[in-house]
PDB file of N, CA, C and O in Angstrom:
ATOM      1  N   UNK A   1     115.396 117.184  91.903  1.00  0.00           N
ATOM      2  CA  UNK A   1     115.524 116.335  93.062  1.00  0.00           C
ATOM      3  C   UNK A   1     115.141 114.925  92.649  1.00  0.00           C
ATOM      4  O   UNK A   1     114.299 114.708  91.777  1.00  0.00           O
ATOM      5  N   UNK A   2     115.778 113.997  93.292  1.00  0.00           N
ATOM      6  CA  UNK A   2     115.511 112.603  92.984  1.00  0.00           C
ATOM      7  C   UNK A   2     115.528 111.784  94.268  1.00  0.00           C
ATOM      8  O   UNK A   2     115.922 112.261  95.333  1.00  0.00           O
ATOM      9  N   UNK A   3     115.090 110.544  94.133  1.00  0.00           N
ATOM     10  CA  UNK A   3     115.140 109.581  95.224  1.00  0.00           C
ATOM     11  C   UNK A   3     115.769 108.321  94.640  1.00  0.00           C
ATOM     12  O   UNK A   3     115.341 107.847  93.588  1.00  0.00           O
ATOM     13  N   UNK A   4     116.770 107.779  95.305  1.00  0.00           N
ATOM     14  CA  UNK A   4     117.505 106.627  94.780  1.00  0.00           C
ATOM     15  C   UNK A   4     116.622 105.443  94.421  1.00  0.00           C
ATOM     16  O   UNK A   4     116.906 104.736  93.455  1.00  0.00           O
ATOM     17  N   UNK A   5     115.556 105.213  95.179  1.00  0.00           N
ATOM     18  CA  UNK A   5     114.735 104.024  94.951  1.00  0.00           C
ATOM     19  C   UNK A   5     113.663 104.234  93.877  1.00  0.00           C
ATOM     20  O   UNK A   5     112.941 103.292  93.550  1.00  0.00           O
ATOM     21  N   UNK A   6     113.542 105.424  93.329  1.00  0.00           N
ATOM     22  CA  UNK A   6     112.533 105.746  92.323  1.00  0.00           C
ATOM     23  C   UNK A   6     112.988 105.275  90.939  1.00  0.00           C
ATOM     24  O   UNK A   6     114.034 105.697  90.445  1.00  0.00           O
ATOM     25  N   UNK A   7     112.205 104.411  90.329  1.00  0.00           N
ATOM     26  CA  UNK A   7     112.546 103.892  89.006  1.00  0.00           C
ATOM     27  C   UNK A   7     112.623 104.967  87.943  1.00  0.00           C
ATOM     28  O   UNK A   7     113.481 104.901  87.063  1.00  0.00           O
ATOM     29  N   UNK A   8     111.743 105.960  88.003  1.00  0.00           N
ATOM     30  CA  UNK A   8     111.762 107.052  87.029  1.00  0.00           C
ATOM     31  C   UNK A   8     113.026 107.885  87.176  1.00  0.00           C
ATOM     32  O   UNK A   8     113.608 108.329  86.186  1.00  0.00           O
ATOM     33  N   UNK A   9     113.442 108.089  88.409  1.00  0.00           N
ATOM     34  CA  UNK A   9     114.676 108.840  88.665  1.00  0.00           C
ATOM     35  C   UNK A   9     115.879 108.080  88.117  1.00  0.00           C
ATOM     36  O   UNK A   9     116.771 108.669  87.506  1.00  0.00           O
ATOM     37  N   UNK A  10     115.897 106.778  88.337  1.00  0.00           N
ATOM     38  CA  UNK A  10     117.012 105.955  87.847  1.00  0.00           C
ATOM     39  C   UNK A  10     117.093 106.003  86.327  1.00  0.00           C
ATOM     40  O   UNK A  10     118.186 106.064  85.764  1.00  0.00           O
ATOM     41  N   UNK A  11     115.934 105.976  85.656  1.00  0.00           N
ATOM     42  CA  UNK A  11     115.931 106.024  84.191  1.00  0.00           C
ATOM     43  C   UNK A  11     116.363 107.391  83.674  1.00  0.00           C
ATOM     44  O   UNK A  11     116.966 107.488  82.605  1.00  0.00           O
ATOM     45  N   UNK A  12     116.058 108.444  84.423  1.00  0.00           N
ATOM     46  CA  UNK A  12     116.404 109.794  83.987  1.00  0.00           C
ATOM     47  C   UNK A  12     117.880 110.121  84.225  1.00  0.00           C
ATOM     48  O   UNK A  12     118.440 110.962  83.523  1.00  0.00           O
ATOM     49  N   UNK A  13     118.506 109.484  85.184  1.00  0.00           N
ATOM     50  CA  UNK A  13     119.864 109.824  85.596  1.00  0.00           C
ATOM     51  C   UNK A  13     120.895 109.839  84.465  1.00  0.00           C
ATOM     52  O   UNK A  13     121.665 110.798  84.393  1.00  0.00           O
ATOM     53  N   UNK A  14     120.962 108.835  83.571  1.00  0.00           N
ATOM     54  CA  UNK A  14     121.955 108.896  82.492  1.00  0.00           C
ATOM     55  C   UNK A  14     121.767 110.115  81.581  1.00  0.00           C
ATOM     56  O   UNK A  14     122.747 110.729  81.156  1.00  0.00           O
ATOM     57  N   UNK A  15     120.521 110.462  81.284  1.00  0.00           N
ATOM     58  CA  UNK A  15     120.261 111.633  80.442  1.00  0.00           C
ATOM     59  C   UNK A  15     120.616 112.914  81.175  1.00  0.00           C
ATOM     60  O   UNK A  15     121.100 113.867  80.564  1.00  0.00           O
ATOM     61  N   UNK A  16     120.384 112.944  82.457  1.00  0.00           N
ATOM     62  CA  UNK A  16     120.741 114.085  83.284  1.00  0.00           C
ATOM     63  C   UNK A  16     122.262 114.293  83.243  1.00  0.00           C
ATOM     64  O   UNK A  16     122.742 115.418  83.107  1.00  0.00           O
ATOM     65  N   UNK A  17     123.002 113.196  83.363  1.00  0.00           N
ATOM     66  CA  UNK A  17     124.470 113.277  83.330  1.00  0.00           C
ATOM     67  C   UNK A  17     124.957 113.801  81.974  1.00  0.00           C
ATOM     68  O   UNK A  17     125.882 114.612  81.919  1.00  0.00           O
ATOM     69  N   UNK A  18     124.340 113.341  80.884  1.00  0.00           N
ATOM     70  CA  UNK A  18     124.704 113.833  79.544  1.00  0.00           C
ATOM     71  C   UNK A  18     124.423 115.326  79.435  1.00  0.00           C
ATOM     72  O   UNK A  18     125.248 116.085  78.926  1.00  0.00           O
ATOM     73  N   UNK A  19     123.261 115.740  79.912  1.00  0.00           N
ATOM     74  CA  UNK A  19     122.896 117.156  79.851  1.00  0.00           C
ATOM     75  C   UNK A  19     123.879 118.001  80.652  1.00  0.00           C
ATOM     76  O   UNK A  19     124.269 119.083  80.214  1.00  0.00           O
ATOM     77  N   UNK A  20     124.277 117.518  81.813  1.00  0.00           N
ATOM     78  CA  UNK A  20     125.234 118.259  82.650  1.00  0.00           C
ATOM     79  C   UNK A  20     126.552 118.464  81.907  1.00  0.00           C
ATOM     80  O   UNK A  20     127.141 119.543  81.969  1.00  0.00           O
ATOM     81  N   UNK A  21     127.011 117.439  81.211  1.00  0.00           N
ATOM     82  CA  UNK A  21     128.268 117.559  80.455  1.00  0.00           C
ATOM     83  C   UNK A  21     128.133 118.564  79.311  1.00  0.00           C
ATOM     84  O   UNK A  21     129.039 119.362  79.072  1.00  0.00           O
ATOM     85  N   UNK A  22     126.999 118.523  78.606  1.00  0.00           N
ATOM     86  CA  UNK A  22     126.775 119.455  77.503  1.00  0.00           C
ATOM     87  C   UNK A  22     126.680 120.898  77.999  1.00  0.00           C
ATOM     88  O   UNK A  22     127.226 121.808  77.375  1.00  0.00           O
ATOM     89  N   UNK A  23     125.999 121.103  79.106  1.00  0.00           N
ATOM     90  CA  UNK A  23     125.819 122.459  79.625  1.00  0.00           C
ATOM     91  C   UNK A  23     127.119 123.063  80.147  1.00  0.00           C
ATOM     92  O   UNK A  23     127.243 124.284  80.243  1.00  0.00           O
ATOM     93  N   UNK A  24     128.076 122.223  80.480  1.00  0.00           N
ATOM     94  CA  UNK A  24     129.389 122.739  80.890  1.00  0.00           C
ATOM     95  C   UNK A  24     130.090 123.426  79.730  1.00  0.00           C
ATOM     96  O   UNK A  24     130.946 124.288  79.931  1.00  0.00           O
ATOM     97  N   UNK A  25     129.714 123.032  78.498  1.00  0.00           N
ATOM     98  CA  UNK A  25     130.370 123.556  77.296  1.00  0.00           C
ATOM     99  C   UNK A  25     129.581 124.685  76.638  1.00  0.00           C
ATOM    100  O   UNK A  25     129.888 125.051  75.503  1.00  0.00           O
ATOM    101  N   UNK A  26     128.594 125.239  77.296  1.00  0.00           N
ATOM    102  CA  UNK A  26     127.736 126.269  76.726  1.00  0.00           C
ATOM    103  C   UNK A  26     128.538 127.467  76.245  1.00  0.00           C
ATOM    104  O   UNK A  26     129.509 127.869  76.886  1.00  0.00           O
ATOM    105  N   UNK A  27     128.130 128.041  75.109  1.00  0.00           N
ATOM    106  CA  UNK A  27     128.817 129.228  74.575  1.00  0.00           C
ATOM    107  C   UNK A  27     128.698 130.420  75.522  1.00  0.00           C
ATOM    108  O   UNK A  27     129.574 131.284  75.549  1.00  0.00           O
ATOM    109  N   UNK A  28     127.625 130.465  76.290  1.00  0.00           N
ATOM    110  CA  UNK A  28     127.418 131.563  77.242  1.00  0.00           C
ATOM    111  C   UNK A  28     128.196 131.357  78.528  1.00  0.00           C
ATOM    112  O   UNK A  28     128.130 132.184  79.437  1.00  0.00           O
ATOM    113  N   UNK A  29     128.917 130.280  78.607  1.00  0.00           N
ATOM    114  CA  UNK A  29     129.636 129.929  79.829  1.00  0.00           C
ATOM    115  C   UNK A  29     128.975 128.716  80.451  1.00  0.00           C
ATOM    116  O   UNK A  29     127.846 128.374  80.100  1.00  0.00           O
ATOM    117  N   UNK A  30     129.658 128.071  81.356  1.00  0.00           N
ATOM    118  CA  UNK A  30     129.097 126.854  81.946  1.00  0.00           C
ATOM    119  C   UNK A  30     127.786 127.122  82.679  1.00  0.00           C
ATOM    120  O   UNK A  30     127.654 128.098  83.418  1.00  0.00           O
ATOM    121  N   UNK A  31     126.829 126.238  82.458  1.00  0.00           N
ATOM    122  CA  UNK A  31     125.540 126.310  83.138  1.00  0.00           C
ATOM    123  C   UNK A  31     125.482 125.130  84.099  1.00  0.00           C
ATOM    124  O   UNK A  31     125.445 123.980  83.661  1.00  0.00           O
ATOM    125  N   UNK A  32     125.474 125.398  85.400  1.00  0.00           N
ATOM    126  CA  UNK A  32     125.485 124.292  86.367  1.00  0.00           C
ATOM    127  C   UNK A  32     124.171 123.515  86.377  1.00  0.00           C
ATOM    128  O   UNK A  32     123.088 124.089  86.270  1.00  0.00           O
ATOM    129  N   UNK A  33     124.293 122.228  86.506  1.00  0.00           N
ATOM    130  CA  UNK A  33     123.154 121.332  86.651  1.00  0.00           C
ATOM    131  C   UNK A  33     123.461 120.472  87.863  1.00  0.00           C
ATOM    132  O   UNK A  33     124.468 119.763  87.892  1.00  0.00           O
ATOM    133  N   UNK A  34     122.604 120.534  88.851  1.00  0.00           N
ATOM    134  CA  UNK A  34     122.874 119.830  90.103  1.00  0.00           C
ATOM    135  C   UNK A  34     121.796 118.795  90.371  1.00  0.00           C
ATOM    136  O   UNK A  34     120.626 119.002  90.049  1.00  0.00           O
ATOM    137  N   UNK A  35     122.200 117.684  90.960  1.00  0.00           N
ATOM    138  CA  UNK A  35     121.210 116.700  91.387  1.00  0.00           C
ATOM    139  C   UNK A  35     121.253 116.639  92.904  1.00  0.00           C
ATOM    140  O   UNK A  35     122.315 116.709  93.523  1.00  0.00           O
ATOM    141  N   UNK A  36     120.070 116.506  93.484  1.00  0.00           N
ATOM    142  CA  UNK A  36     119.933 116.515  94.932  1.00  0.00           C
ATOM    143  C   UNK A  36     119.105 115.306  95.337  1.00  0.00           C
ATOM    144  O   UNK A  36     118.005 115.099  94.825  1.00  0.00           O
ATOM    145  N   UNK A  37     119.634 114.514  96.250  1.00  0.00           N
ATOM    146  CA  UNK A  37     118.912 113.368  96.785  1.00  0.00           C
ATOM    147  C   UNK A  37     117.960 113.877  97.858  1.00  0.00           C
ATOM    148  O   UNK A  37     118.393 114.311  98.925  1.00  0.00           O
ATOM    149  N   UNK A  38     116.671 113.822  97.576  1.00  0.00           N
ATOM    150  CA  UNK A  38     115.669 114.374  98.488  1.00  0.00           C
ATOM    151  C   UNK A  38     115.578 113.602  99.802  1.00  0.00           C
ATOM    152  O   UNK A  38     115.091 114.139 100.796  1.00  0.00           O
ATOM    153  N   UNK A  39     116.039 112.353  99.824  1.00  0.00           N
ATOM    154  CA  UNK A  39     116.022 111.607 101.087  1.00  0.00           C
ATOM    155  C   UNK A  39     117.136 112.064 102.008  1.00  0.00           C
ATOM    156  O   UNK A  39     117.021 111.951 103.228  1.00  0.00           O
ATOM    157  N   UNK A  40     118.218 112.581 101.433  1.00  0.00           N
ATOM    158  CA  UNK A  40     119.336 113.078 102.231  1.00  0.00           C
ATOM    159  C   UNK A  40     119.180 114.570 102.542  1.00  0.00           C
ATOM    160  O   UNK A  40     119.672 115.047 103.564  1.00  0.00           O
ATOM    161  N   UNK A  41     118.504 115.295 101.669  1.00  0.00           N
ATOM    162  CA  UNK A  41     118.342 116.744 101.810  1.00  0.00           C
ATOM    163  C   UNK A  41     116.872 117.085 102.013  1.00  0.00           C
ATOM    164  O   UNK A  41     116.281 117.814 101.217  1.00  0.00           O
ATOM    165  N   UNK A  42     116.288 116.556 103.077  1.00  0.00           N
ATOM    166  CA  UNK A  42     114.851 116.727 103.310  1.00  0.00           C
ATOM    167  C   UNK A  42     114.456 118.190 103.533  1.00  0.00           C
ATOM    168  O   UNK A  42     113.383 118.612 103.101  1.00  0.00           O
ATOM    169  N   UNK A  43     115.307 118.959 104.198  1.00  0.00           N
ATOM    170  CA  UNK A  43     114.994 120.377 104.424  1.00  0.00           C
ATOM    171  C   UNK A  43     114.939 121.133 103.103  1.00  0.00           C
ATOM    172  O   UNK A  43     114.061 121.971 102.899  1.00  0.00           O
ATOM    173  N   UNK A  44     115.867 120.841 102.216  1.00  0.00           N
ATOM    174  CA  UNK A  44     115.911 121.491 100.908  1.00  0.00           C
ATOM    175  C   UNK A  44     114.682 121.101 100.082  1.00  0.00           C
ATOM    176  O   UNK A  44     114.064 121.952  99.443  1.00  0.00           O
ATOM    177  N   UNK A  45     114.333 119.819 100.098  1.00  0.00           N
ATOM    178  CA  UNK A  45     113.144 119.358  99.374  1.00  0.00           C
ATOM    179  C   UNK A  45     111.892 120.056  99.907  1.00  0.00           C
ATOM    180  O   UNK A  45     111.017 120.450  99.136  1.00  0.00           O
ATOM    181  N   UNK A  46     111.815 120.202 101.204  1.00  0.00           N
ATOM    182  CA  UNK A  46     110.674 120.873 101.822  1.00  0.00           C
ATOM    183  C   UNK A  46     110.647 122.357 101.464  1.00  0.00           C
ATOM    184  O   UNK A  46     109.588 122.905 101.157  1.00  0.00           O
ATOM    185  N   UNK A  47     111.802 123.000 101.504  1.00  0.00           N
ATOM    186  CA  UNK A  47     111.892 124.423 101.212  1.00  0.00           C
ATOM    187  C   UNK A  47     111.378 124.732  99.806  1.00  0.00           C
ATOM    188  O   UNK A  47     110.742 125.763  99.586  1.00  0.00           O
ATOM    189  N   UNK A  48     111.657 123.835  98.852  1.00  0.00           N
ATOM    190  CA  UNK A  48     111.238 124.047  97.476  1.00  0.00           C
ATOM    191  C   UNK A  48     109.958 123.288  97.132  1.00  0.00           C
ATOM    192  O   UNK A  48     109.606 123.146  95.962  1.00  0.00           O
ATOM    193  N   UNK A  49     109.269 122.804  98.162  1.00  0.00           N
ATOM    194  CA  UNK A  49     107.961 122.163  98.022  1.00  0.00           C
ATOM    195  C   UNK A  49     107.965 121.014  97.019  1.00  0.00           C
ATOM    196  O   UNK A  49     107.066 120.903  96.185  1.00  0.00           O
ATOM    197  N   UNK A  50     108.969 120.176  97.107  1.00  0.00           N
ATOM    198  CA  UNK A  50     109.070 119.006  96.242  1.00  0.00           C
ATOM    199  C   UNK A  50     108.198 117.905  96.832  1.00  0.00           C
ATOM    200  O   UNK A  50     108.380 117.503  97.981  1.00  0.00           O
ATOM    201  N   UNK A  51     107.240 117.420  96.027  1.00  0.00           N
ATOM    202  CA  UNK A  51     106.317 116.389  96.509  1.00  0.00           C
ATOM    203  C   UNK A  51     106.332 115.134  95.655  1.00  0.00           C
ATOM    204  O   UNK A  51     105.761 114.121  96.057  1.00  0.00           O
ATOM    205  N   UNK A  52     106.965 115.167  94.493  1.00  0.00           N
ATOM    206  CA  UNK A  52     107.051 114.011  93.611  1.00  0.00           C
ATOM    207  C   UNK A  52     108.416 113.956  92.969  1.00  0.00           C
ATOM    208  O   UNK A  52     109.142 114.949  92.950  1.00  0.00           O
ATOM    209  N   UNK A  53     108.769 112.794  92.441  1.00  0.00           N
ATOM    210  CA  UNK A  53     110.113 112.600  91.896  1.00  0.00           C
ATOM    211  C   UNK A  53     110.040 111.935  90.533  1.00  0.00           C
ATOM    212  O   UNK A  53     109.149 111.118  90.299  1.00  0.00           O
ATOM    213  N   UNK A  54     110.949 112.261  89.630  1.00  0.00           N
ATOM    214  CA  UNK A  54     111.943 113.327  89.759  1.00  0.00           C
ATOM    215  C   UNK A  54     111.290 114.701  89.625  1.00  0.00           C
ATOM    216  O   UNK A  54     110.245 114.846  88.991  1.00  0.00           O
ATOM    217  N   UNK A  55     111.910 115.682  90.218  1.00  0.00           N
ATOM    218  CA  UNK A  55     111.457 117.064  90.119  1.00  0.00           C
ATOM    219  C   UNK A  55     112.627 117.889  89.593  1.00  0.00           C
ATOM    220  O   UNK A  55     113.755 117.770  90.070  1.00  0.00           O
ATOM    221  N   UNK A  56     112.336 118.719  88.610  1.00  0.00           N
ATOM    222  CA  UNK A  56     113.365 119.590  88.045  1.00  0.00           C
ATOM    223  C   UNK A  56     112.973 121.027  88.351  1.00  0.00           C
ATOM    224  O   UNK A  56     111.875 121.468  88.013  1.00  0.00           O
ATOM    225  N   UNK A  57     113.876 121.748  88.990  1.00  0.00           N
ATOM    226  CA  UNK A  57     113.678 123.162  89.312  1.00  0.00           C
ATOM    227  C   UNK A  57     114.662 123.983  88.481  1.00  0.00           C
ATOM    228  O   UNK A  57     115.811 123.584  88.294  1.00  0.00           O
ATOM    229  N   UNK A  58     114.207 125.115  87.991  1.00  0.00           N
ATOM    230  CA  UNK A  58     115.047 126.017  87.206  1.00  0.00           C
ATOM    231  C   UNK A  58     115.269 127.272  88.041  1.00  0.00           C
ATOM    232  O   UNK A  58     114.318 127.889  88.520  1.00  0.00           O
ATOM    233  N   UNK A  59     116.531 127.640  88.207  1.00  0.00           N
ATOM    234  CA  UNK A  59     116.903 128.841  88.953  1.00  0.00           C
ATOM    235  C   UNK A  59     117.494 129.833  87.952  1.00  0.00           C
ATOM    236  O   UNK A  59     118.525 129.573  87.332  1.00  0.00           O
ATOM    237  N   UNK A  60     116.820 130.973  87.809  1.00  0.00           N
ATOM    238  CA  UNK A  60     117.277 131.977  86.857  1.00  0.00           C
ATOM    239  C   UNK A  60     117.130 133.353  87.471  1.00  0.00           C
ATOM    240  O   UNK A  60     116.039 133.756  87.873  1.00  0.00           O
ATOM    241  N   UNK A  61     118.236 134.066  87.538  1.00  0.00           N
ATOM    242  CA  UNK A  61     118.244 135.438  88.058  1.00  0.00           C
ATOM    243  C   UNK A  61     117.578 135.528  89.423  1.00  0.00           C
ATOM    244  O   UNK A  61     116.800 136.445  89.686  1.00  0.00           O
ATOM    245  N   UNK A  62     117.889 134.579  90.279  1.00  0.00           N
ATOM    246  CA  UNK A  62     117.387 134.606  91.642  1.00  0.00           C
ATOM    247  C   UNK A  62     115.967 134.096  91.822  1.00  0.00           C
ATOM    248  O   UNK A  62     115.442 134.117  92.936  1.00  0.00           O
ATOM    249  N   UNK A  63     115.340 133.641  90.752  1.00  0.00           N
ATOM    250  CA  UNK A  63     113.966 133.141  90.843  1.00  0.00           C
ATOM    251  C   UNK A  63     113.947 131.654  90.525  1.00  0.00           C
ATOM    252  O   UNK A  63     114.723 131.173  89.699  1.00  0.00           O
ATOM    253  N   UNK A  64     113.054 130.934  91.189  1.00  0.00           N
ATOM    254  CA  UNK A  64     112.933 129.492  90.984  1.00  0.00           C
ATOM    255  C   UNK A  64     111.591 129.196  90.330  1.00  0.00           C
ATOM    256  O   UNK A  64     110.572 129.804  90.661  1.00  0.00           O
ATOM    257  N   UNK A  65     111.609 128.249  89.395  1.00  0.00           N
ATOM    258  CA  UNK A  65     110.370 127.809  88.765  1.00  0.00           C
ATOM    259  C   UNK A  65     110.451 126.305  88.515  1.00  0.00           C
ATOM    260  O   UNK A  65     111.534 125.720  88.518  1.00  0.00           O
ATOM    261  N   UNK A  66     109.311 125.702  88.303  1.00  0.00           N
ATOM    262  CA  UNK A  66     109.261 124.282  87.985  1.00  0.00           C
ATOM    263  C   UNK A  66     109.499 124.090  86.504  1.00  0.00           C
ATOM    264  O   UNK A  66     108.974 124.842  85.682  1.00  0.00           O
ATOM    265  N   UNK A  67     110.288 123.090  86.159  1.00  0.00           N
ATOM    266  CA  UNK A  67     110.508 122.746  84.761  1.00  0.00           C
ATOM    267  C   UNK A  67     109.349 121.876  84.313  1.00  0.00           C
ATOM    268  O   UNK A  67     109.029 120.872  84.951  1.00  0.00           O
ATOM    269  N   UNK A  68     108.729 122.262  83.224  1.00  0.00           N
ATOM    270  CA  UNK A  68     107.636 121.470  82.659  1.00  0.00           C
ATOM    271  C   UNK A  68     107.921 121.254  81.185  1.00  0.00           C
ATOM    272  O   UNK A  68     108.412 122.152  80.501  1.00  0.00           O
ATOM    273  N   UNK A  69     107.614 120.069  80.704  1.00  0.00           N
ATOM    274  CA  UNK A  69     107.764 119.819  79.278  1.00  0.00           C
ATOM    275  C   UNK A  69     106.758 118.772  78.837  1.00  0.00           C
ATOM    276  O   UNK A  69     106.257 117.992  79.647  1.00  0.00           O
ATOM    277  N   UNK A  70     106.474 118.766  77.565  1.00  0.00           N
ATOM    278  CA  UNK A  70     105.564 117.759  77.014  1.00  0.00           C
ATOM    279  C   UNK A  70     106.124 116.366  77.189  1.00  0.00           C
ATOM    280  O   UNK A  70     105.366 115.413  77.369  1.00  0.00           O
ATOM    281  N   UNK A  71     107.447 116.230  77.140  1.00  0.00           N
ATOM    282  CA  UNK A  71     108.070 114.909  77.270  1.00  0.00           C
ATOM    283  C   UNK A  71     107.759 114.306  78.631  1.00  0.00           C
ATOM    284  O   UNK A  71     107.432 113.122  78.721  1.00  0.00           O
ATOM    285  N   UNK A  72     107.855 115.098  79.685  1.00  0.00           N
ATOM    286  CA  UNK A  72     107.554 114.581  81.027  1.00  0.00           C
ATOM    287  C   UNK A  72     106.097 114.161  81.112  1.00  0.00           C
ATOM    288  O   UNK A  72     105.789 113.117  81.687  1.00  0.00           O
ATOM    289  N   UNK A  73     105.187 114.963  80.545  1.00  0.00           N
ATOM    290  CA  UNK A  73     103.775 114.605  80.573  1.00  0.00           C
ATOM    291  C   UNK A  73     103.507 113.362  79.734  1.00  0.00           C
ATOM    292  O   UNK A  73     102.729 112.493  80.125  1.00  0.00           O
ATOM    293  N   UNK A  74     104.153 113.287  78.587  1.00  0.00           N
ATOM    294  CA  UNK A  74     103.965 112.147  77.688  1.00  0.00           C
ATOM    295  C   UNK A  74     104.314 110.838  78.392  1.00  0.00           C
ATOM    296  O   UNK A  74     103.622 109.836  78.212  1.00  0.00           O
ATOM    297  N   UNK A  75     105.355 110.839  79.173  1.00  0.00           N
ATOM    298  CA  UNK A  75     105.814 109.619  79.834  1.00  0.00           C
ATOM    299  C   UNK A  75     105.261 109.482  81.245  1.00  0.00           C
ATOM    300  O   UNK A  75     105.704 108.621  82.007  1.00  0.00           O
ATOM    301  N   UNK A  76     104.290 110.331  81.600  1.00  0.00           N
ATOM    302  CA  UNK A  76     103.630 110.206  82.892  1.00  0.00           C
ATOM    303  C   UNK A  76     104.494 110.619  84.065  1.00  0.00           C
ATOM    304  O   UNK A  76     104.332 110.091  85.165  1.00  0.00           O
ATOM    305  N   UNK A  77     105.405 111.549  83.853  1.00  0.00           N
ATOM    306  CA  UNK A  77     106.332 111.930  84.912  1.00  0.00           C
ATOM    307  C   UNK A  77     106.008 113.292  85.503  1.00  0.00           C
ATOM    308  O   UNK A  77     106.785 113.800  86.311  1.00  0.00           O
ATOM    309  N   UNK A  78     104.896 113.896  85.132  1.00  0.00           N
ATOM    310  CA  UNK A  78     104.591 115.207  85.686  1.00  0.00           C
ATOM    311  C   UNK A  78     103.165 115.257  86.209  1.00  0.00           C
ATOM    312  O   UNK A  78     102.541 116.318  86.209  1.00  0.00           O
ATOM    313  N   UNK A  79     102.658 114.153  86.641  1.00  0.00           N
ATOM    314  CA  UNK A  79     101.321 114.117  87.199  1.00  0.00           C
ATOM    315  C   UNK A  79     101.385 114.457  88.672  1.00  0.00           C
ATOM    316  O   UNK A  79     102.309 114.014  89.354  1.00  0.00           O
ATOM    317  N   UNK A  80     100.444 115.224  89.187  1.00  0.00           N
ATOM    318  CA  UNK A  80     100.455 115.524  90.627  1.00  0.00           C
ATOM    319  C   UNK A  80     100.470 114.233  91.450  1.00  0.00           C
ATOM    320  O   UNK A  80      99.692 113.314  91.198  1.00  0.00           O
ATOM    321  N   UNK A  81     101.349 114.183  92.414  1.00  0.00           N
ATOM    322  CA  UNK A  81     101.435 113.019  93.283  1.00  0.00           C
ATOM    323  C   UNK A  81     102.202 111.858  92.697  1.00  0.00           C
ATOM    324  O   UNK A  81     102.291 110.806  93.329  1.00  0.00           O
ATOM    325  N   UNK A  82     102.753 112.011  91.520  1.00  0.00           N
ATOM    326  CA  UNK A  82     103.471 110.910  90.880  1.00  0.00           C
ATOM    327  C   UNK A  82     104.726 110.574  91.647  1.00  0.00           C
ATOM    328  O   UNK A  82     105.539 111.455  91.928  1.00  0.00           O
ATOM    329  N   UNK A  83     104.892 109.333  91.984  1.00  0.00           N
ATOM    330  CA  UNK A  83     106.086 108.852  92.687  1.00  0.00           C
ATOM    331  C   UNK A  83     106.273 109.531  94.033  1.00  0.00           C
ATOM    332  O   UNK A  83     107.407 109.741  94.465  1.00  0.00           O
ATOM    333  N   UNK A  84     105.195 109.874  94.693  1.00  0.00           N
ATOM    334  CA  UNK A  84     105.346 110.454  96.032  1.00  0.00           C
ATOM    335  C   UNK A  84     105.904 109.440  97.005  1.00  0.00           C
ATOM    336  O   UNK A  84     106.707 109.773  97.877  1.00  0.00           O
ATOM    337  N   UNK A  85     105.476 108.207  96.851  1.00  0.00           N
ATOM    338  CA  UNK A  85     105.934 107.157  97.759  1.00  0.00           C
ATOM    339  C   UNK A  85     106.544 106.050  96.909  1.00  0.00           C
ATOM    340  O   UNK A  85     105.863 105.101  96.521  1.00  0.00           O
ATOM    341  N   UNK A  86     107.815 106.183  96.628  1.00  0.00           N
ATOM    342  CA  UNK A  86     108.495 105.168  95.794  1.00  0.00           C
ATOM    343  C   UNK A  86     108.938 104.001  96.642  1.00  0.00           C
ATOM    344  O   UNK A  86     109.524 103.050  96.125  1.00  0.00           O
TER     345      UNK A  86
END
């Protein structure tokens, strides 16, 4: 999930688009990557308890989990409350 006015979201968007194109070509078949504007989809953001942006959720076999990586922590993008009010 992202918010248009969030600087971190804007910086992540080009890489997100590249990843989406690469995942379409996966040997296992296309892997969908979706972006959701949390300001337009407030019910969806609430349902998945999104409180900071950008937020990456992984859906696998009917289960949802938060995506975490060292890269997000390194760049200060996975701190609790980060970018809550952009």
